[in-house]
C-alpha positions in Angstrom: -56.2 -25.2 -15.2 -55.3 -26.4 -11.8 -53.4 -23.8 -9.6 -52.6 -21.7 -12.8 -50.3 -24.6 -13.9 -50.0 -25.5 -17.5 -51.6 -28.8 -18.5 -48.7 -30.9 -19.7 -50.3 -34.3 -20.5 -54.0 -34.8 -21.1 -55.5 -38.3 -21.4 -59.1 -38.8 -22.4 -60.9 -42.1 -22.9 -57.7 -44.2 -23.2 -58.4 -47.9 -23.6 -55.6 -50.4 -24.1 -56.0 -53.9 -25.4 -53.6 -56.9 -25.6 -55.4 -58.8 -28.3 -58.9 -59.4 -26.8 -57.8 -58.6 -23.2 -59.0 -55.1 -22.2 -56.1 -54.0 -19.9 -56.8 -50.3 -19.4 -60.3 -49.0 -19.4 -61.4 -45.4 -20.0 -58.5 -43.6 -18.4 -59.1 -39.8 -18.0 -56.3 -37.8 -16.5 -54.6 -34.4 -16.5 -51.0 -34.0 -15.5 -49.7 -30.5 -14.9 -46.3 -29.0 -15.6 -43.9 -28.8 -12.6 -46.0 -31.1 -10.5 -45.3 -34.7 -9.4 -47.9 -37.3 -10.3 -47.7 -40.7 -8.6 -49.3 -44.0 -9.6 -49.9 -46.2 -6.7 -51.6 -49.6 -6.8 -51.1 -53.4 -6.5 -49.0 -55.4 -8.9 -50.7 -56.1 -12.1 -53.2 -53.2 -12.0 -51.9 -51.4 -15.1 -49.5 -48.7 -13.7 -46.6 -49.6 -15.9 -48.8 -50.4 -18.9 -50.3 -46.9 -18.6 -46.9 -45.2 -18.2 -45.6 -47.0 -21.3 -48.6 -45.7 -23.3 -47.4 -42.1 -22.6 -44.3 -42.5 -24.7 -45.6 -45.2 -27.0 -43.4 -48.1 -25.7 -46.4 -50.3 -26.4 -46.1 -49.7 -30.1 -43.7 -52.6 -30.2 -45.9 -55.0 -28.4 -47.6 -57.4 -30.8 -51.3 -57.3 -30.6 -51.4 -54.1 -28.5 -54.1 -51.6 -29.5 -54.8 -48.2 -28.0 -57.8 -46.0 -28.4 -58.6 -42.6 -26.9 -56.7 -39.4 -26.9 -53.3 -38.6 -25.3 -51.8 -35.2 -25.7 -48.5 -33.7 -24.8 -48.6 -29.9 -24.7 -51.8 -30.2 -26.8 -50.3 -32.4 -29.5 -51.8 -35.9 -30.2 -48.9 -38.3 -29.4 -50.7 -41.0 -31.4 -51.3 -38.7 -34.4 -48.6 -37.0 -36.3 -46.0 -36.6 -33.5 -42.7 -38.3 -34.3 -42.2 -41.1 -31.8 -38.5 -40.3 -31.5 -39.2 -36.7 -30.6 -41.9 -37.9 -28.1 -39.4 -40.2 -26.4 -36.9 -37.4 -26.1 -39.5 -35.4 -24.2 -41.2 -38.3 -22.2 -38.5 -40.5 -20.7 -39.2 -43.7 -18.8 -37.3 -45.1 -15.8 -38.5 -48.4 -14.4 -37.7 -50.1 -11.1 -36.8 -53.3 -13.0 -35.2 -53.6 -16.4 -37.7 -53.4 -19.2 -36.1 -54.4 -22.5 -37.9 -53.8 -25.8 -38.9 -56.9 -27.7 -36.0 -56.7 -30.1 -32.4 -57.8 -30.2 -29.8 -57.0 -27.5 -28.0 -54.8 -30.0 -31.1 -52.9 -31.0 -32.0 -52.3 -27.3 -28.6 -50.7 -26.7 -28.5 -48.8 -30.0 -32.1 -47.5 -29.5 -31.1 -44.3 -27.7 -28.3 -43.3 -30.0 -30.5 -44.0 -33.0 -33.2 -41.8 -31.5 -30.6 -39.0 -31.3 -29.7 -39.4 -35.0 -26.7 -41.8 -35.0 -27.1 -44.1 -38.0 -23.5 -45.0 -38.8 -23.0 -48.7 -38.2 -19.4 -48.4 -37.1 -20.4 -45.8 -34.5 -23.3 -47.8 -33.3 -21.2 -50.9 -33.0 -18.6 -49.0 -30.9 -21.4 -47.6 -28.7 -23.0 -51.0 -28.2 -19.7 -52.6 -27.3 -18.6 -49.8 -25.0 -22.0 -49.8 -23.2 -22.0 -53.5 -22.7 -18.5 -53.5 -21.4 -19.3 -50.7 -19.0 -22.2 -52.8 -17.8 -19.8 -55.8 -17.4 -21.8 -58.1 -19.6 -20.0 -57.8 -22.9 -18.3 -61.2 -22.6 -21.6 -62.9 -21.7 -23.7 -61.4 -24.6 -21.2 -60.6 -27.4 -22.2 -63.8 -29.2 -26.0 -63.1 -28.7 -26.3 -59.5 -29.9 -28.8 -60.5 -32.6 -31.0 -62.5 -30.2 -33.9 -61.1 -28.3 -33.1 -59.0 -25.3 -36.1 -60.7 -23.6 -34.0 -63.8 -23.3 -31.4 -62.2 -21.1 -31.4 -63.1 -17.4 -32.5 -60.5 -14.9 -28.9 -59.7 -14.0 -28.0 -59.1 -17.7 -31.0 -56.9 -18.4 
């Protein structure tokens, strides 16, 4: 253990593929509790791809395959760990919007669903309120079932 700090995340032999493309190769890394870890490198080198692998955001990317071992507090995040519980513990904030490859509605409802809200009327109200607060409700209200990837940069 480094500096008597608890090892929070351990990555061993992580490889990530998009189809036949080998995007991340043999990543080995320990991240410690109460320490800041920075990933610095040029555009396209895999920083965001790696970060997304830490809370399984790549699960929704068609053709994405990950091998190796990633553990959070010793538990295999790709094993029996519930992905919703994982995402409650490992959040992601990106410089640019990063919608999931699903509908506008499902992107907005993703968080509330993760926290157990299943009632359609409640979800509808949350989605509408959220999009109104973001000042894009009028622009997207007729496209809620369409892919969020089709939104303009300002709408994302």
